[in-house]
N, CA, C, O and the ligand as a Tripos MOL2 file, in Angstrom:
@<TRIPOS>MOLECULE
protein
  245   243    62     0     0
PROTEIN
NO_CHARGES

@<TRIPOS>ATOM
      1 N         -28.8760    2.6010  -15.5620 N.3       1 MET1
      2 CA        -27.6720    2.5800  -16.4070 C.3       1 MET1
      3 C         -26.4180    2.4990  -15.5720 C.2       1 MET1
      4 O         -26.2300    3.1960  -14.5760 O.2       1 MET1
      5 N         -25.6210    1.6570  -16.0140 N.am      2 GLU2
      6 CA        -24.2980    1.4480  -15.3150 C.3       2 GLU2
      7 C         -23.2610    2.5190  -15.5720 C.2       2 GLU2
      8 O         -23.1410    3.0340  -16.6840 O.2       2 GLU2
      9 N         -22.4750    2.8650  -14.4800 N.am      3 LYS3
     10 CA        -21.4890    3.8020  -14.7600 C.3       3 LYS3
     11 C         -20.0350    3.2050  -14.1460 C.2       3 LYS3
     12 O         -19.8960    2.7810  -12.9990 O.2       3 LYS3
     13 N         -19.1630    3.2610  -15.0040 N.am      4 CYS4
     14 CA        -17.8690    2.7630  -14.7570 C.3       4 CYS4
     15 C         -16.7900    3.8020  -14.6670 C.2       4 CYS4
     16 O         -16.6680    4.6180  -15.5800 O.2       4 CYS4
     17 N         -16.0590    3.8190  -13.6990 N.am      5 ARG5
     18 CA        -15.0220    4.8220  -13.4700 C.3       5 ARG5
     19 C         -13.7010    4.1200  -13.0470 C.2       5 ARG5
     20 O         -13.6540    3.2940  -12.1360 O.2       5 ARG5
     21 N         -12.6980    4.4940  -13.7420 N.am      6 ALA6
     22 CA        -11.3070    3.9270  -13.4810 C.3       6 ALA6
     23 C         -10.5210    4.9400  -12.4910 C.2       6 ALA6
     24 O         -10.6620    6.1600  -12.5720 O.2       6 ALA6
     25 N          -9.7310    4.3450  -11.6090 N.am      7 PHE7
     26 CA         -8.9710    5.2000  -10.8360 C.3       7 PHE7
     27 C          -7.5250    4.6950  -10.6770 C.2       7 PHE7
     28 O          -7.2980    3.4950  -10.8310 O.2       7 PHE7
     29 N          -6.6070    5.5000  -10.3980 N.am      8 SER8
     30 CA         -5.3150    5.1690  -10.0310 C.3       8 SER8
     31 C          -4.6330    6.0610   -9.2730 C.2       8 SER8
     32 O          -4.6180    7.2130   -9.7080 O.2       8 SER8
     33 N          -3.9810    5.8090   -8.1100 N.am      9 TYR9
     34 CA         -3.2970    6.7840   -7.3890 C.3       9 TYR9
     35 C          -2.2770    6.1110   -6.5610 C.2       9 TYR9
     36 O          -2.3050    4.9080   -6.3020 O.2       9 TYR9
     37 N          -1.3160    6.9970   -6.1310 N.am     10 ASP10
     38 CA         -0.3310    6.4880   -5.2820 C.3      10 ASP10
     39 C          -0.4950    7.0850   -3.8630 C.2      10 ASP10
     40 O          -0.9340    8.2090   -3.6180 O.2      10 ASP10
     41 N          -0.0580    6.1270   -2.9330 N.am     11 LYS11
     42 CA         -0.2790    6.5060   -1.5330 C.3      11 LYS11
     43 C           0.9940    6.1920   -0.7900 C.2      11 LYS11
     44 O           1.5430    5.1030   -0.9600 O.2      11 LYS11
     45 N           1.4910    7.1090    0.0330 N.am     12 ILE12
     46 CA          2.7180    6.9920    0.8000 C.3      12 ILE12
     47 C           2.2390    6.4000    2.1500 C.2      12 ILE12
     48 O           1.3410    6.9350    2.8010 O.2      12 ILE12
     49 N           2.9190    5.2020    2.5660 N.am     13 GLU13
     50 CA          2.5210    4.5890    3.8430 C.3      13 GLU13
     51 C           3.6660    4.2410    4.6120 C.2      13 GLU13
     52 O           4.7610    4.2310    4.0510 O.2      13 GLU13
     53 N           3.5580    3.9260    5.9310 N.am     14 VAL14
     54 CA          4.7080    3.6320    6.7790 C.3      14 VAL14
     55 C           4.9430    2.1800    6.4020 C.2      14 VAL14
     56 O           4.0210    1.3890    6.2030 O.2      14 VAL14
     57 N           6.2630    1.8670    6.3120 N.am     15 CYS15
     58 CA          6.5980    0.5420    6.0550 C.3      15 CYS15
     59 C           6.4490   -0.4410    7.2020 C.2      15 CYS15
     60 O           6.9920   -0.2830    8.2950 O.2      15 CYS15
     61 N           5.6660   -1.4770    6.8700 N.am     16 ARG16
     62 CA          5.2790   -2.3920    7.9730 C.3      16 ARG16
     63 C           6.4080   -3.3810    8.2850 C.2      16 ARG16
     64 O           6.5210   -3.9250    9.3830 O.2      16 ARG16
     65 N           7.2340   -3.5780    7.2520 N.am     17 ASN17
     66 CA          8.3650   -4.5450    7.4130 C.3      17 ASN17
     67 C           9.3240   -4.1500    8.4880 C.2      17 ASN17
     68 O           9.8170   -5.0220    9.2030 O.2      17 ASN17
     69 N           9.6010   -2.9620    8.6340 N.am     18 CYS18
     70 CA         10.4960   -2.4080    9.6830 C.3      18 CYS18
     71 C           9.8950   -1.4710   10.5950 C.2      18 CYS18
     72 O          10.6370   -0.7800   11.2930 O.2      18 CYS18
     73 N           8.5260   -1.3480   10.6870 N.am     19 ASN19
     74 CA          7.8010   -0.4390   11.4870 C.3      19 ASN19
     75 C           8.3970    1.0290   11.3980 C.2      19 ASN19
     76 O           8.5950    1.6850   12.4200 O.2      19 ASN19
     77 N           8.6780    1.5190   10.1150 N.am     20 SER20
     78 CA          9.1420    2.7620    9.8240 C.3      20 SER20
     79 C          10.5430    3.1240   10.3300 C.2      20 SER20
     80 O          11.0610    4.2340   10.2050 O.2      20 SER20
     81 N          11.1120    2.0180   10.9370 N.am     21 GLU21
     82 CA         12.5410    2.2630   11.4600 C.3      21 GLU21
     83 C          13.5970    2.4300   10.2790 C.2      21 GLU21
     84 O          14.6170    3.1000   10.4390 O.2      21 GLU21
     85 N          13.3030    1.8040    9.1200 N.am     22 GLY22
     86 CA         14.2660    1.7950    8.0120 C.3      22 GLY22
     87 C          15.3340    0.8150    8.1440 C.2      22 GLY22
     88 O          16.2290    0.7150    7.3050 O.2      22 GLY22
     89 N          15.2460    0.0360    9.2630 N.am     23 ARG23
     90 CA         16.2240   -1.0320    9.3570 C.3      23 ARG23
     91 C          15.6210   -2.1520   10.1990 C.2      23 ARG23
     92 O          14.7300   -1.9530   11.0250 O.2      23 ARG23
     93 N          16.1490   -3.3170    9.9450 N.am     24 ILE24
     94 CA         15.5990   -4.6260   10.6970 C.3      24 ILE24
     95 C          16.8870   -5.2970   11.1970 C.2      24 ILE24
     96 O          18.0170   -5.1440   10.7330 O.2      24 ILE24
     97 N          16.4880   -6.1170   12.2940 N.am     25 PRO25
     98 CA         17.5980   -6.7820   12.9130 C.3      25 PRO25
     99 C          18.2370   -7.7840   11.9870 C.2      25 PRO25
    100 O          17.5150   -8.4390   11.2350 O.2      25 PRO25
    101 N          19.4560   -7.9340   11.9900 N.am     26 GLU26
    102 CA         20.2820   -8.8540   11.2070 C.3      26 GLU26
    103 C          19.7670  -10.3540   11.6350 C.2      26 GLU26
    104 O          19.3470  -10.5850   12.7680 O.2      26 GLU26
    105 N          19.8360  -11.2160   10.7350 N.am     27 ASP27
    106 CA         19.5040  -12.5760   10.9660 C.3      27 ASP27
    107 C          20.6540  -13.2880   11.6600 C.2      27 ASP27
    108 O          21.7820  -13.3820   11.1760 O.2      27 ASP27
    109 N          20.2890  -13.7630   12.7890 N.am     28 GLY28
    110 CA         21.2830  -14.6760   13.5020 C.3      28 GLY28
    111 C          22.4190  -13.9730   14.1470 C.2      28 GLY28
    112 O          23.1580  -14.6460   14.8650 O.2      28 GLY28
    113 N          22.6650  -12.6650   13.9800 N.am     29 ARG29
    114 CA         23.6950  -11.9910   14.6690 C.3      29 ARG29
    115 C          23.3410  -10.5320   15.1110 C.2      29 ARG29
    116 O          22.4280   -9.9550   14.5210 O.2      29 ARG29
    117 N          23.9650   -9.9590   16.0410 N.am     30 PRO30
    118 CA         23.5070   -8.6780   16.4620 C.3      30 PRO30
    119 C          23.8060   -7.6240   15.4220 C.2      30 PRO30
    120 O          24.6540   -7.8120   14.5500 O.2      30 PRO30
    121 N          23.0830   -6.4830   15.5260 N.am     31 GLY31
    122 CA         23.2470   -5.4410   14.5670 C.3      31 GLY31
    123 C          22.0110   -5.3450   13.7770 C.2      31 GLY31
    124 O          21.1110   -6.1520   14.0080 O.2      31 GLY31
    125 N          21.8580   -4.3650   12.7900 N.am     32 PHE32
    126 CA         20.8230   -4.0390   11.9940 C.3      32 PHE32
    127 C          21.2490   -4.1430   10.5050 C.2      32 PHE32
    128 O          22.4470   -4.1010   10.2270 O.2      32 PHE32
    129 N          20.3420   -4.2740    9.5790 N.am     33 LYS33
    130 CA         20.5690   -4.0640    8.1990 C.3      33 LYS33
    131 C          19.4340   -3.2490    7.5940 C.2      33 LYS33
    132 O          18.3100   -3.2870    8.0960 O.2      33 LYS33
    133 N          19.7020   -2.5400    6.5650 N.am     34 ILE34
    134 CA         18.8320   -1.6930    5.7940 C.3      34 ILE34
    135 C          17.6310   -2.4740    5.4330 C.2      34 ILE34
    136 O          17.8000   -3.5920    4.9460 O.2      34 ILE34
    137 N          16.4210   -2.0100    5.6170 N.am     35 CYS35
    138 CA         15.2670   -2.7260    5.2640 C.3      35 CYS35
    139 C          15.0260   -2.7780    3.7970 C.2      35 CYS35
    140 O          14.9190   -1.7290    3.1600 O.2      35 CYS35
    141 N          14.9300   -3.9930    3.2020 N.am     36 PRO36
    142 CA         14.8430   -4.2040    1.7280 C.3      36 PRO36
    143 C          13.5230   -3.6310    1.1340 C.2      36 PRO36
    144 O          13.4430   -3.3150   -0.0530 O.2      36 PRO36
    145 N          12.4890   -3.5120    2.0190 N.am     37 ILE37
    146 CA         11.3060   -3.0600    1.4230 C.3      37 ILE37
    147 C          11.2570   -1.5700    1.1790 C.2      37 ILE37
    148 O          10.7810   -1.1120    0.1400 O.2      37 ILE37
    149 N          11.7200   -0.8660    2.0790 N.am     38 CYS38
    150 CA         11.7340    0.6350    1.9820 C.3      38 CYS38
    151 C          13.1240    1.3170    1.7380 C.2      38 CYS38
    152 O          13.2490    2.5390    1.6530 O.2      38 CYS38
    153 N          14.1330    0.4470    1.6340 N.am     39 CYS39
    154 CA         15.4530    0.8390    1.3880 C.3      39 CYS39
    155 C          15.9280    1.9060    2.5200 C.2      39 CYS39
    156 O          16.6950    2.8300    2.2540 O.2      39 CYS39
    157 N          15.4210    1.6890    3.7280 N.am     40 GLY40
    158 CA         15.9310    2.6190    4.8660 C.3      40 GLY40
    159 C          15.1870    3.8190    5.0580 C.2      40 GLY40
    160 O          15.4060    4.4730    6.0770 O.2      40 GLY40
    161 N          14.2930    4.2280    4.1870 N.am     41 SER41
    162 CA         13.4680    5.4840    4.2780 C.3      41 SER41
    163 C          12.2490    5.3240    5.3890 C.2      41 SER41
    164 O          11.7570    6.3110    5.9350 O.2      41 SER41
    165 N          11.8470    4.0640    5.6420 N.am     42 GLY42
    166 CA         10.7980    3.8810    6.5280 C.3      42 GLY42
    167 C           9.3860    4.1140    5.9450 C.2      42 GLY42
    168 O           8.3780    3.9630    6.6340 O.2      42 GLY42
    169 N           9.3550    4.4720    4.7060 N.am     43 LEU43
    170 CA          8.1570    4.7930    4.0600 C.3      43 LEU43
    171 C           8.0980    4.0040    2.7690 C.2      43 LEU43
    172 O           9.1550    3.7380    2.1960 O.2      43 LEU43
    173 N           6.9230    3.6070    2.2670 N.am     44 VAL44
    174 CA          6.7610    2.9590    1.0960 C.3      44 VAL44
    175 C           5.6930    3.7080    0.2420 C.2      44 VAL44
    176 O           4.8340    4.3970    0.7920 O.2      44 VAL44
    177 N           5.7600    3.5630   -1.1010 N.am     45 LYS45
    178 CA          4.7780    4.1990   -1.8680 C.3      45 LYS45
    179 C           4.0010    3.0000   -2.5880 C.2      45 LYS45
    180 O           4.5170    2.1610   -3.3260 O.2      45 LYS45
    181 N           2.6930    3.0900   -2.2330 N.am     46 LYS46
    182 CA          1.6970    1.9930   -2.8590 C.3      46 LYS46
    183 C           1.0040    2.5720   -4.0660 C.2      46 LYS46
    184 O           0.6360    3.7470   -4.0790 O.2      46 LYS46
    185 N           0.8310    1.7720   -5.0520 N.am     47 HIS47
    186 CA          0.1320    2.1690   -6.2340 C.3      47 HIS47
    187 C          -1.2180    1.3960   -6.1760 C.2      47 HIS47
    188 O          -1.2530    0.1760   -6.0170 O.2      47 HIS47
    189 N          -2.2640    2.1280   -6.3050 N.am     48 TYR48
    190 CA         -3.5880    1.5460   -6.3930 C.3      48 TYR48
    191 C          -4.1600    1.8030   -7.7350 C.2      48 TYR48
    192 O          -4.0450    2.8990   -8.2830 O.2      48 TYR48
    193 N          -4.7780    0.7920   -8.2690 N.am     49 GLU49
    194 CA         -5.3900    0.8550   -9.6320 C.3      49 GLU49
    195 C          -6.6230    0.0200   -9.7060 C.2      49 GLU49
    196 O          -6.6060   -1.0930   -9.1810 O.2      49 GLU49
    197 N          -7.6910    0.4580  -10.3120 N.am     50 GLY50
    198 CA         -8.8190   -0.2880  -10.5230 C.3      50 GLY50
    199 C         -10.0080    0.3930  -11.0750 C.2      50 GLY50
    200 O          -9.9050    1.5260  -11.5460 O.2      50 GLY50
    201 N         -11.1110   -0.2320  -11.0420 N.am     51 THR51
    202 CA        -12.4070    0.2640  -11.5050 C.3      51 THR51
    203 C         -13.5000    0.2960  -10.4200 C.2      51 THR51
    204 O         -13.6020   -0.5940   -9.5750 O.2      51 THR51
    205 N         -14.2920    1.3400  -10.4860 N.am     52 VAL52
    206 CA        -15.4520    1.4360   -9.6280 C.3      52 VAL52
    207 C         -16.7530    1.3150  -10.4960 C.2      52 VAL52
    208 O         -16.8890    2.0810  -11.4500 O.2      52 VAL52
    209 N         -17.6620    0.4330  -10.2200 N.am     53 THR53
    210 CA        -18.7600    0.3940  -11.0740 C.3      53 THR53
    211 C         -20.0700    0.7480  -10.2630 C.2      53 THR53
    212 O         -20.3430    0.1470   -9.2240 O.2      53 THR53
    213 N         -20.8490    1.7250  -10.7680 N.am     54 MET54
    214 CA        -22.0320    2.1620  -10.0760 C.3      54 MET54
    215 C         -23.1810    1.8590  -10.7270 C.2      54 MET54
    216 O         -23.1980    2.1350  -11.9260 O.2      54 MET54
    217 N         -24.3320    1.2660  -10.1580 N.am     55 GLU55
    218 CA        -25.6270    1.0710  -10.7600 C.3      55 GLU55
    219 C         -26.5870    1.3110   -9.7830 C.2      55 GLU55
    220 O         -26.3630    1.1920   -8.5780 O.2      55 GLU55
    221 N         -27.7710    1.6830  -10.3240 N.am     56 PRO56
    222 CA        -28.9790    1.8430   -9.3770 C.3      56 PRO56
    223 C         -29.2570    0.6630   -8.5500 C.2      56 PRO56
    224 O         -29.1600   -0.4840   -8.9860 O.2      56 PRO56
    225 N         -29.6240    0.9750   -7.2840 N.am     57 TYR57
    226 CA        -29.9570   -0.0550   -6.3610 C.3      57 TYR57
    227 C         -31.3330    0.1950   -5.7500 C.2      57 TYR57
    228 O         -31.7090    1.3360   -5.4800 O.2      57 TYR57
    229 N         -32.0800   -0.8950   -5.5360 N.am     58 GLY58
    230 CA        -33.3550   -0.8000   -4.8540 C.3      58 GLY58
    231 C         -34.4580   -0.3730   -5.6460 C.2      58 GLY58
    232 O         -34.2000   -0.1640   -6.8320 O.2      58 GLY58
    233 N         -35.6890   -0.1860   -5.2420 N.am     59 ARG59
    234 CA        -36.7790    0.2960   -5.8920 C.3      59 ARG59
    235 C         -37.2080   -0.7450   -7.0010 C.2      59 ARG59
    236 O         -37.5330   -0.3430   -8.1180 O.2      59 ARG59
    237 N         -37.2050   -2.0210   -6.6950 N.am     60 GLU60
    238 CA        -37.6020   -2.9780   -7.7230 C.3      60 GLU60
    239 C         -39.0870   -3.3520   -7.4550 C.2      60 GLU60
    240 O         -39.4490   -4.0060   -6.4780 O.2      60 GLU60
    241 N         -39.8710   -2.8920   -8.3790 N.am     61 GLU61
    242 CA        -41.3260   -3.1540   -8.2470 C.3      61 GLU61
    243 C         -41.9250   -3.9280   -9.3840 C.2      61 GLU61
    244 O         -43.1250   -4.2030   -9.3800 O.2      61 GLU61
    245 ZN         11.1050   -0.6730    5.7410 Zn       62 ZN62
@<TRIPOS>BOND
     1     1     2 1
     2     2     3 1
     3     3     4 2
     4     3     5 am
     5     5     6 1
     6     6     7 1
     7     7     8 2
     8     7     9 am
     9     9    10 1
    10    10    11 1
    11    11    12 2
    12    11    13 am
    13    13    14 1
    14    14    15 1
    15    15    16 2
    16    15    17 am
    17    17    18 1
    18    18    19 1
    19    19    20 2
    20    19    21 am
    21    21    22 1
    22    22    23 1
    23    23    24 2
    24    23    25 am
    25    25    26 1
    26    26    27 1
    27    27    28 2
    28    27    29 am
    29    29    30 1
    30    30    31 1
    31    31    32 2
    32    31    33 am
    33    33    34 1
    34    34    35 1
    35    35    36 2
    36    35    37 am
    37    37    38 1
    38    38    39 1
    39    39    40 2
    40    39    41 am
    41    41    42 1
    42    42    43 1
    43    43    44 2
    44    43    45 am
    45    45    46 1
    46    46    47 1
    47    47    48 2
    48    47    49 am
    49    49    50 1
    50    50    51 1
    51    51    52 2
    52    51    53 am
    53    53    54 1
    54    54    55 1
    55    55    56 2
    56    55    57 am
    57    57    58 1
    58    58    59 1
    59    59    60 2
    60    59    61 am
    61    61    62 1
    62    62    63 1
    63    63    64 2
    64    63    65 am
    65    65    66 1
    66    66    67 1
    67    67    68 2
    68    67    69 am
    69    69    70 1
    70    70    71 1
    71    71    72 2
    72    71    73 am
    73    73    74 1
    74    74    75 1
    75    75    76 2
    76    75    77 am
    77    77    78 1
    78    78    79 1
    79    79    80 2
    80    79    81 am
    81    81    82 1
    82    82    83 1
    83    83    84 2
    84    83    85 am
    85    85    86 1
    86    86    87 1
    87    87    88 2
    88    87    89 am
    89    89    90 1
    90    90    91 1
    91    91    92 2
    92    91    93 am
    93    93    94 1
    94    94    95 1
    95    95    96 2
    96    95    97 am
    97    97    98 1
    98    98    99 1
    99    99   100 2
   100    99   101 am
   101   101   102 1
   102   102   103 1
   103   103   104 2
   104   103   105 am
   105   105   106 1
   106   106   107 1
   107   107   108 2
   108   107   109 am
   109   109   110 1
   110   110   111 1
   111   111   112 2
   112   111   113 am
   113   113   114 1
   114   114   115 1
   115   115   116 2
   116   115   117 am
   117   117   118 1
   118   118   119 1
   119   119   120 2
   120   119   121 am
   121   121   122 1
   122   122   123 1
   123   123   124 2
   124   123   125 am
   125   125   126 1
   126   126   127 1
   127   127   128 2
   128   127   129 am
   129   129   130 1
   130   130   131 1
   131   131   132 2
   132   131   133 am
   133   133   134 1
   134   134   135 1
   135   135   136 2
   136   135   137 am
   137   137   138 1
   138   138   139 1
   139   139   140 2
   140   139   141 am
   141   141   142 1
   142   142   143 1
   143   143   144 2
   144   143   145 am
   145   145   146 1
   146   146   147 1
   147   147   148 2
   148   147   149 am
   149   149   150 1
   150   150   151 1
   151   151   152 2
   152   151   153 am
   153   153   154 1
   154   154   155 1
   155   155   156 2
   156   155   157 am
   157   157   158 1
   158   158   159 1
   159   159   160 2
   160   159   161 am
   161   161   162 1
   162   162   163 1
   163   163   164 2
   164   163   165 am
   165   165   166 1
   166   166   167 1
   167   167   168 2
   168   167   169 am
   169   169   170 1
   170   170   171 1
   171   171   172 2
   172   171   173 am
   173   173   174 1
   174   174   175 1
   175   175   176 2
   176   175   177 am
   177   177   178 1
   178   178   179 1
   179   179   180 2
   180   179   181 am
   181   181   182 1
   182   182   183 1
   183   183   184 2
   184   183   185 am
   185   185   186 1
   186   186   187 1
   187   187   188 2
   188   187   189 am
   189   189   190 1
   190   190   191 1
   191   191   192 2
   192   191   193 am
   193   193   194 1
   194   194   195 1
   195   195   196 2
   196   195   197 am
   197   197   198 1
   198   198   199 1
   199   199   200 2
   200   199   201 am
   201   201   202 1
   202   202   203 1
   203   203   204 2
   204   203   205 am
   205   205   206 1
   206   206   207 1
   207   207   208 2
   208   207   209 am
   209   209   210 1
   210   210   211 1
   211   211   212 2
   212   211   213 am
   213   213   214 1
   214   214   215 1
   215   215   216 2
   216   215   217 am
   217   217   218 1
   218   218   219 1
   219   219   220 2
   220   219   221 am
   221   221   222 1
   222   222   223 1
   223   223   224 2
   224   223   225 am
   225   225   226 1
   226   226   227 1
   227   227   228 2
   228   227   229 am
   229   229   230 1
   230   230   231 1
   231   231   232 2
   232   231   233 am
   233   233   234 1
   234   234   235 1
   235   235   236 2
   236   235   237 am
   237   237   238 1
   238   238   239 1
   239   239   240 2
   240   239   241 am
   241   241   242 1
   242   242   243 1
   243   243   244 2
@<TRIPOS>SUBSTRUCTURE
     1 MET1         2 RESIDUE 1 A MET
     2 GLU2         6 RESIDUE 1 A GLU
     3 LYS3        10 RESIDUE 1 A LYS
     4 CYS4        14 RESIDUE 1 A CYS
     5 ARG5        18 RESIDUE 1 A ARG
     6 ALA6        22 RESIDUE 1 A ALA
     7 PHE7        26 RESIDUE 1 A PHE
     8 SER8        30 RESIDUE 1 A SER
     9 TYR9        34 RESIDUE 1 A TYR
    10 ASP10       38 RESIDUE 1 A ASP
    11 LYS11       42 RESIDUE 1 A LYS
    12 ILE12       46 RESIDUE 1 A ILE
    13 GLU13       50 RESIDUE 1 A GLU
    14 VAL14       54 RESIDUE 1 A VAL
    15 CYS15       58 RESIDUE 1 A CYS
    16 ARG16       62 RESIDUE 1 A ARG
    17 ASN17       66 RESIDUE 1 A ASN
    18 CYS18       70 RESIDUE 1 A CYS
    19 ASN19       74 RESIDUE 1 A ASN
    20 SER20       78 RESIDUE 1 A SER
    21 GLU21       82 RESIDUE 1 A GLU
    22 GLY22       86 RESIDUE 1 A GLY
    23 ARG23       90 RESIDUE 1 A ARG
    24 ILE24       94 RESIDUE 1 A ILE
    25 PRO25       98 RESIDUE 1 A PRO
    26 GLU26      102 RESIDUE 1 A GLU
    27 ASP27      106 RESIDUE 1 A ASP
    28 GLY28      110 RESIDUE 1 A GLY
    29 ARG29      114 RESIDUE 1 A ARG
    30 PRO30      118 RESIDUE 1 A PRO
    31 GLY31      122 RESIDUE 1 A GLY
    32 PHE32      126 RESIDUE 1 A PHE
    33 LYS33      130 RESIDUE 1 A LYS
    34 ILE34      134 RESIDUE 1 A ILE
    35 CYS35      138 RESIDUE 1 A CYS
    36 PRO36      142 RESIDUE 1 A PRO
    37 ILE37      146 RESIDUE 1 A ILE
    38 CYS38      150 RESIDUE 1 A CYS
    39 CYS39      154 RESIDUE 1 A CYS
    40 GLY40      158 RESIDUE 1 A GLY
    41 SER41      162 RESIDUE 1 A SER
    42 GLY42      166 RESIDUE 1 A GLY
    43 LEU43      170 RESIDUE 1 A LEU
    44 VAL44      174 RESIDUE 1 A VAL
    45 LYS45      178 RESIDUE 1 A LYS
    46 LYS46      182 RESIDUE 1 A LYS
    47 HIS47      186 RESIDUE 1 A HIS
    48 TYR48      190 RESIDUE 1 A TYR
    49 GLU49      194 RESIDUE 1 A GLU
    50 GLY50      198 RESIDUE 1 A GLY
    51 THR51      202 RESIDUE 1 A THR
    52 VAL52      206 RESIDUE 1 A VAL
    53 THR53      210 RESIDUE 1 A THR
    54 MET54      214 RESIDUE 1 A MET
    55 GLU55      218 RESIDUE 1 A GLU
    56 PRO56      222 RESIDUE 1 A PRO
    57 TYR57      226 RESIDUE 1 A TYR
    58 GLY58      230 RESIDUE 1 A GLY
    59 ARG59      234 RESIDUE 1 A ARG
    60 GLU60      238 RESIDUE 1 A GLU
    61 GLU61      242 RESIDUE 1 A GLU
    62 ZN62       245 GROUP 0 **** ****
């Protein structure tokens, strides 16, 4: 029998765009600007959503 389970959760992760600095080098000139991905916090929240399906495996005779 198949079993289906839905899941959804949030996960806080380090921003990879700015390496958790919260800012990135300005293009073409010295200085920094606020990272547009994490808005300066250095962290991002990722939302995961999907389904997991389970079914028996093996023992086919
Ligand atoms: Zn960032």
